RODO-2510 file (C-alpha; in nm, 4 decimals, decimal comma):
residues 338
     n   res          X          Y          Z
     1     m     3,0126    14,0505     2,5770
     2     a     3,0589    13,7222     2,7478
     3     t     2,9368    13,3882     2,5826
     4     y     2,8680    13,0391     2,7419
     5     t     2,8422    12,7534     2,5676
     6     v     2,6035    12,4340     2,6778
     7     t     2,6560    12,0744     2,5285
     8     r     2,3348    11,8413     2,4918
     9     s     2,3304    11,4733     2,4625
    10     d     2,0160    11,3613     2,4085
    11     p     1,9028    11,0101     2,5561
    12     i     1,9680    10,7017     2,3587
    13     c     1,5574    10,5588     2,3546
    14     l     1,6354    10,1657     2,2942
    15     i     1,3227     9,9012     2,2370
    16     d     1,3545     9,5775     2,3855
    17     a     1,3306     9,2937     2,1979
    18     s     1,3257     8,9339     2,3505
    19     p     1,4479     8,6294     2,1401
    20     v     1,2132     8,3454     2,0454
    21     a     1,3050     7,9962     2,0047
    22     p     1,3921     7,7884     1,7172
    23     a     1,1940     7,5117     1,5641
    24     l     1,3733     7,2227     1,5967
    25     t     1,3083     6,8943     1,4130
    26     a     1,4924     6,6257     1,5341
    27     a     1,7268     6,3576     1,2585
    28     e     1,5443     6,0247     1,2768
    29     c     1,6524     5,6593     1,1216
    30     t     1,4913     5,6272     0,7999
    31     g     1,6309     5,2816     0,7312
    32     p     1,9632     5,0220     0,7900
    33     g     2,2560     5,2441     0,8198
    34     s     2,0768     5,5986     0,7014
    35     s     1,8791     5,8660     0,8769
    36     s     1,7156     6,2021     0,8254
    37     a     1,8979     6,5507     0,8659
    38     p     1,7796     6,7861     1,1600
    39     t     1,6245     7,1029     1,1080
    40     v     1,6478     7,4356     1,2663
    41     t     1,3992     7,7136     1,2055
    42     a     1,4537     8,0592     1,3343
    43     a     1,1917     8,2884     1,4278
    44     t     1,1009     8,5778     1,2798
    45     t     1,1180     8,8616     1,5671
    46     n     1,1269     9,2579     1,4657
    47     g     1,4113     9,3955     1,6279
    48     i     1,6729     9,0620     1,6001
    49     t     1,8288     8,8492     1,3675
    50     y     1,9144     8,5410     1,3946
    51     v     2,2198     8,3395     1,2763
    52     i     2,1975     7,9584     1,2289
    53     s     2,5518     7,7726     1,3065
    54     a     2,6523     7,5396     1,0077
    55     d     2,6361     7,2747     1,2816
    56     r     2,3141     7,3624     1,3410
    57     a     2,4147     7,3702     1,7108
    58     t     2,3653     7,7319     1,8007
    59     v     2,1493     8,0149     1,7468
    60     t     2,2582     8,3105     1,7562
    61     a     2,0456     8,6165     1,8101
    62     t     2,1791     9,0033     1,7696
    63     p     1,9601     9,2757     1,8446
    64     n     1,9342     9,5464     1,5003
    65     t     2,0007     9,8893     1,5563
    66     g     1,7577    10,0556     1,8224
    67     y     1,6774     9,7550     2,0106
    68     q     1,8485     9,5910     2,3127
    69     l     1,7742     9,2260     2,4183
    70     a     1,5847     9,2224     2,7073
    71     s     1,3686     8,9188     2,8917
    72     l     1,6035     8,6207     2,7781
    73     p     1,3609     8,2858     2,7859
    74     t     1,5064     7,9963     2,8973
    75     g     1,7151     7,8313     2,6929
    76     w     1,8658     8,1571     2,5717
    77     t     2,2133     8,2610     2,7515
    78     l     2,3359     8,6555     2,7499
    79     l     2,6623     8,6142     2,6018
    80     g     2,8056     9,0351     2,5090
    81     g     2,5544     9,2152     2,3369
    82     q     2,4042     8,8843     2,1620
    83     a     2,1445     8,5651     2,2812
    84     v     2,2513     8,2419     2,2114
    85     y     2,0645     7,9109     2,1860
    86     e     2,1467     7,5387     2,1872
    87     t     1,9442     7,3323     2,0049
    88     n     2,1198     7,0197     2,1532
    89     l     2,0127     6,8160     1,8952
    90     v     2,0842     6,3944     1,9385
    91     s     2,2011     6,2322     1,6638
    92     p     2,0459     5,8929     1,5799
    93     g     2,3513     5,6930     1,5688
    94     a     2,4160     5,4516     1,2911
    95     c     2,0885     5,3254     1,2832
    96     l     2,1742     4,9460     1,2321
    97     v     1,9076     4,6883     1,2241
    98     s     1,9669     4,3934     1,3692
    99     v     1,9587     4,0406     1,1746
   100     a     1,9917     3,6672     1,2551
   101     p     2,2368     3,5165     1,0526
   102     a     2,0852     3,1974     0,8672
   103     a     2,2635     2,8630     0,9551
   104     p     2,4782     2,6704     0,6875
   105     a     2,3661     2,3165     0,5542
   106     a     2,6284     2,0396     0,5395
   107     i     2,5787     1,8355     0,2708
   108     q     2,7091     1,4777     0,4140
   109     s     2,9060     1,2069     0,1922
   110     v     2,6974     0,9653     0,0439
   111     c     2,7671     0,6382    -0,1030
   112     i     2,7810     0,6112    -0,4565
   113     s     2,8211     0,3268    -0,7656
   114     g     3,0846     0,3979    -0,9754
   115     s     3,4841     0,4103    -0,9539
   116     a     3,4227     0,6529    -0,6296
   117     p     3,3090     0,5007    -0,3326
   118     q     3,1358     0,7480    -0,1907
   119     s     3,0459     1,1977    -0,2951
   120     l     3,2615     1,4567    -0,0869
   121     p     3,0805     1,6607     0,1413
   122     t     2,9577     2,0528     0,1001
   123     i     2,8140     2,3589     0,2293
   124     t     2,5385     2,5525     0,0744
   125     f     2,4035     2,9193     0,2263
   126     a     2,1161     3,0681     0,2446
   127     t     2,0497     3,4117     0,0363
   128     t     1,9781     3,6905     0,1536
   129     s     2,0612     4,0425     0,1304
   130     d     2,1683     4,1696     0,4678
   131     v     2,4228     3,9313     0,5586
   132     v     2,7155     3,7861     0,3076
   133     y     2,8675     3,4159     0,4504
   134     s     3,2110     3,3119     0,3365
   135     v     3,3990     3,0202     0,4099
   136     t     3,7102     2,8319     0,3279
   137     a     3,7176     2,6994    -0,0501
   138     g     3,6144     2,2814    -0,0953
   139     p     3,7013     2,0602    -0,2290
   140     y     3,6209     1,9076     0,1878
   141     a     3,7278     1,5884     0,3371
   142     a     3,5005     1,3749     0,5504
   143     g     3,5443     1,4233     0,9190
   144     t     3,6699     1,7779     0,8774
   145     t     3,5648     2,0903     1,0295
   146     q     3,4992     2,4240     0,8727
   147     i     3,4677     2,7494     0,9729
   148     v     3,1780     2,9952     0,7876
   149     t     3,1987     3,3493     0,8480
   150     a     2,8852     3,5748     0,8449
   151     t     2,9127     3,9346     0,7746
   152     a     2,6701     4,1819     0,8285
   153     a     2,5817     4,4378     0,5301
   154     t     2,5837     4,7743     0,5626
   155     g     2,3391     4,9602     0,8100
   156     y     2,2855     4,6027     0,9816
   157     q     2,4436     4,4103     1,2673
   158     f     2,4190     4,0791     1,4471
   159     s     2,3370     4,0905     1,8508
   160     t     2,3663     3,8622     2,1234
   161     t     2,0225     3,8467     2,1881
   162     g     1,9065     3,7953     1,8476
   163     i     2,1985     3,5628     1,7121
   164     p     2,0499     3,1708     1,6338
   165     s     2,2242     2,8671     1,8690
   166     g     2,5574     2,7622     1,6772
   167     w     2,6396     3,1335     1,5827
   168     t     2,9473     3,3027     1,8366
   169     l     2,9537     3,7018     1,7653
   170     v     3,3274     3,7861     1,6853
   171     g     3,4168     4,0307     1,9551
   172     p     3,3669     4,1075     2,3289
   173     g     3,0521     4,3733     2,2553
   174     a     2,6768     4,2526     2,2706
   175     t     2,6812     4,3669     1,9282
   176     s     2,9104     4,3011     1,6181
   177     a     2,9608     4,2985     1,2295
   178     s     3,0479     3,9303     1,1689
   179     a     2,9813     3,5909     1,3655
   180     t     3,1157     3,2528     1,2974
   181     y     2,9575     2,8903     1,2740
   182     s     3,1228     2,5437     1,2750
   183     v     3,0285     2,3118     1,0162
   184     a     3,1178     1,9426     1,1365
   185     f     3,1676     1,7097     0,8872
   186     d     3,0970     1,3193     0,9480
   187     a     3,3609     1,0378     0,9046
   188     a     3,3704     0,9018     0,5901
   189     l     3,1200     0,6083     0,5184
   190     t     3,1730     0,2042     0,4873
   191     c     3,0094     0,1447     0,1592
   192     g     2,8126    -0,1543     0,0574
   193     t     2,5017    -0,3054    -0,0517
   194     a     2,2371    -0,4813     0,1166
   195     t     2,1648    -0,8688     0,1277
   196     t     1,8070    -0,9487    -0,0437
   197     p     1,6345    -1,0906     0,1908
   198     s     1,4159    -1,4413     0,0889
   199     f     1,0557    -1,4903     0,0533
   200     t     0,9615    -1,8257     0,0736
   201     n     0,5615    -1,9269    -0,0255
   202     n     0,3424    -2,1841     0,1318
   203     v     0,3886    -2,5663     0,0458
   204     c     0,2763    -2,8706     0,1762
   205     l     0,4703    -3,0935     0,3549
   206     a     0,3698    -3,4598     0,4809
   207     n     0,2752    -3,3189     0,8154
   208     g     0,1145    -3,0161     0,6892
   209     a     0,1533    -2,6887     0,5309
   210     a     0,5077    -2,5377     0,5563
   211     g     0,3642    -2,1573     0,5987
   212     s     0,4370    -1,8602     0,4113
   213     r     0,7578    -1,7038     0,5532
   214     f     1,0681    -1,4352     0,4964
   215     t     1,4050    -1,4360     0,5709
   216     i     1,5999    -1,1315     0,6994
   217     p     1,9532    -1,1618     0,6243
   218     t     2,2806    -1,0482     0,8720
   219     t     2,4479    -0,7936     0,6968
   220     d     2,6695    -0,5611     0,9118
   221     g     2,5857    -0,1937     0,8628
   222     v     2,2519    -0,2421     0,7772
   223     d     1,8894    -0,2701     0,9368
   224     y     1,5617    -0,4096     0,7812
   225     y     1,2548    -0,2903     0,8052
   226     l     0,8898    -0,4171     0,7418
   227     g     0,6800    -0,0996     0,7327
   228     t     0,8077     0,0805     1,0074
   229     t     0,9006    -0,1992     1,2062
   230     k     1,2501    -0,3024     1,2116
   231     e     1,3180    -0,7014     1,1862
   232     a     1,5991    -0,8811     1,3690
   233     a     1,7678    -1,1444     1,1206
   234     g     1,5952    -1,4591     1,0755
   235     t     1,2767    -1,5954     0,9463
   236     h     0,9733    -1,4588     0,9949
   237     p     0,6309    -1,6218     0,9089
   238     v     0,4194    -1,4407     0,7028
   239     a    -0,0019    -1,4873     0,6530
   240     d    -0,0734    -1,6091     0,2959
   241     g    -0,1942    -1,3740    -0,0067
   242     t    -0,0506    -1,0816     0,1760
   243     t     0,2276    -0,8413     0,0107
   244     v     0,5284    -0,7668     0,1820
   245     t     0,7651    -0,4642     0,1645
   246     i     1,1041    -0,4819     0,3290
   247     t     1,3562    -0,1586     0,3291
   248     a     1,7099    -0,1481     0,3792
   249     l     1,8376     0,1224     0,5752
   250     a     2,1873     0,1923     0,6414
   251     q     2,3616     0,2637     1,0029
   252     p     2,5405     0,4949     1,1222
   253     g     2,8741     0,5292     0,9740
   254     y     2,7469     0,3271     0,6367
   255     g     2,6067     0,3778     0,3218
   256     l     2,4264     0,1794     0,0839
   257     t     2,4435     0,1652    -0,3134
   258     g     2,2037    -0,0629    -0,5424
   259     i     1,8286    -0,1965    -0,4077
   260     t     1,7528    -0,1193    -0,0977
   261     t     1,4030    -0,2089    -0,1025
   262     w     1,2014    -0,5467    -0,1825
   263     s     0,8552    -0,6168    -0,2506
   264     h     0,6631    -0,9885    -0,2446
   265     t     0,3562    -1,0860    -0,3078
   266     f     0,2657    -1,4305    -0,1302
   267     v     0,0584    -1,7071    -0,2937
   268     s    -0,2682    -1,7660    -0,1593
   269     a    -0,3193    -2,1051     0,1433
   270     p    -0,3012    -2,4400    -0,0191
   271     t    -0,4810    -2,7414     0,0393
   272     c    -0,2047    -3,0139     0,1367
   273     l    -0,3692    -3,4128     0,0997
   274     g    -0,0696    -3,5382     0,3415
   275     v     0,1501    -3,5953     0,0556
   276     e     0,4978    -3,3865     0,0506
   277     g     0,4877    -3,1576    -0,2301
   278     v     0,1124    -3,2459    -0,2957
   279     s    -0,1148    -2,9467    -0,3030
   280     v    -0,4558    -2,9275    -0,4713
   281     h    -0,7131    -2,6389    -0,4599
   282     p    -1,1001    -2,7838    -0,4090
   283     p    -1,2424    -2,8631    -0,7487
   284     t    -1,4333    -2,6452    -0,9520
   285     q    -1,7591    -2,7895    -1,1108
   286     p    -1,8447    -2,7133    -1,4707
   287     a    -2,1391    -2,4666    -1,5545
   288     s    -2,3334    -2,8019    -1,6844
   289     t    -2,2561    -3,1726    -1,6680
   290     t    -2,4109    -3,4713    -1,8032
   291     q    -2,6144    -3,6717    -1,5476
   292     g    -2,4472    -3,9493    -1,4208
   293     a    -2,0718    -3,8446    -1,5869
   294     l    -1,8035    -3,7308    -1,3457
   295     p    -1,6835    -3,3854    -1,2487
   296     v    -1,4024    -3,2869    -1,4383
   297     s    -1,0968    -3,0963    -1,2530
   298     s    -0,8942    -2,8208    -1,3259
   299     g    -0,6172    -3,0576    -1,4638
   300     g    -0,8762    -3,2146    -1,6573
   301     l    -0,8637    -3,5388    -1,4876
   302     a    -1,1755    -3,6899    -1,3310
   303     s    -1,2228    -3,6606    -0,9868
   304     t    -1,3985    -3,8512    -0,7552
   305     g    -1,3286    -3,7329    -0,4829
   306     a    -1,1523    -3,9359    -0,3440
   307     p    -0,7701    -3,8844    -0,2140
   308     v    -0,5181    -3,8702    -0,4473
   309     a    -0,2969    -4,1022    -0,2634
   310     l    -0,5587    -4,3538    -0,2049
   311     l    -0,6116    -4,4167    -0,5785
   312     v    -0,2611    -4,4153    -0,6636
   313     l    -0,2367    -4,6953    -0,3836
   314     i    -0,5319    -4,9164    -0,5064
   315     g    -0,3814    -4,8761    -0,8799
   316     s    -0,0653    -5,0518    -0,7646
   317     l    -0,1978    -5,3234    -0,5971
   318     l    -0,4481    -5,3927    -0,9447
   319     a    -0,1031    -5,3449    -1,1276
   320     l     0,0628    -5,6275    -0,9152
   321     a    -0,2326    -5,8354    -0,9220
   322     g    -0,2301    -5,8390    -1,2935
   323     c     0,1176    -5,8977    -1,3478
   324     a     0,0655    -6,2154    -1,0669
   325     m    -0,2322    -6,3747    -1,3275
   326     c    -0,0112    -6,3341    -1,6183
   327     i     0,2994    -6,4728    -1,4432
   328     g     0,0633    -6,7816    -1,3543
   329     a    -0,0619    -6,8409    -1,6935
   330     t     0,2867    -6,8329    -1,8194
   331     d     0,3817    -7,1533    -1,5965
   332     r     0,0848    -7,3565    -1,6967
   333     r     0,1126    -7,3089    -2,0687
   334     w     0,4759    -7,4099    -1,9906
   335     f     0,3749    -7,7336    -1,8096
   336     h     0,1733    -7,8647    -2,0523
   337     s     0,3914    -7,8099    -2,3076
   338     a     0,6328    -8,0107    -2,1107
***
């Protein structure tokens, strides 16, 4: 009896499966120096298992038993029996925020009273949370230059497009974490006091009133102002009855201590009677007078309205005439007795 062996191989029936692209969320800046993490979410597909790399750079699709990859969509690359998808997530970078440093304030020397002729200059900085300022510790001398350094806090930077005037970026790039600023102190001051201006009220002279006036002295390093008008040294007329205020201001390179402002109210215009130093105001009539009585002036003397100089002259002549009469009478008595 003869036998015949037949080997049968059943066909493998694989089901086609097509991978699906993952859902991607790129990282975004959430604040100065900080960003959100990117996310990669694999799809759920029958017959395929997805594996996401630790760095989220790739997703690998592997067909399950009984399945095979077919019809790869755009973005997938066949690699052996698997397909690979590159996420191409872009990092947002350092997420640096540009900030502008504030100029430091230079406090210059000023003249002070006491043993020290002038104060020492100082530097003050703005208070900000995104910039730190530094400078060589003082004290500083007048006439020197100090370099201030501004350092951007974490998450911040300086840029050439936003840097204020006076600041210089450190480094060759368009952005930097630090910048410098030069603070120049003025030269030492020449300290002194302003000479007091003089004020002269209007008085009567032999040829009329002298006029109210003030005199500006000549003082090195000092300018004098009447209001906002600079007044030259010398005497300046002013209207009677007005009040003026003179202010002394130091010229560049000078400083003042002591009194720098003076005010004076000038008297009203006097009535001059032609005699130097003699001036009166018009007499004031009393509220009620007795008929025939002379009006009484404010000084208590009777006033006839005649000029004082004329009255003095008449009185002097009468006194001389009386003396002459006395002398004549004496001479006659002596003659008769003889």
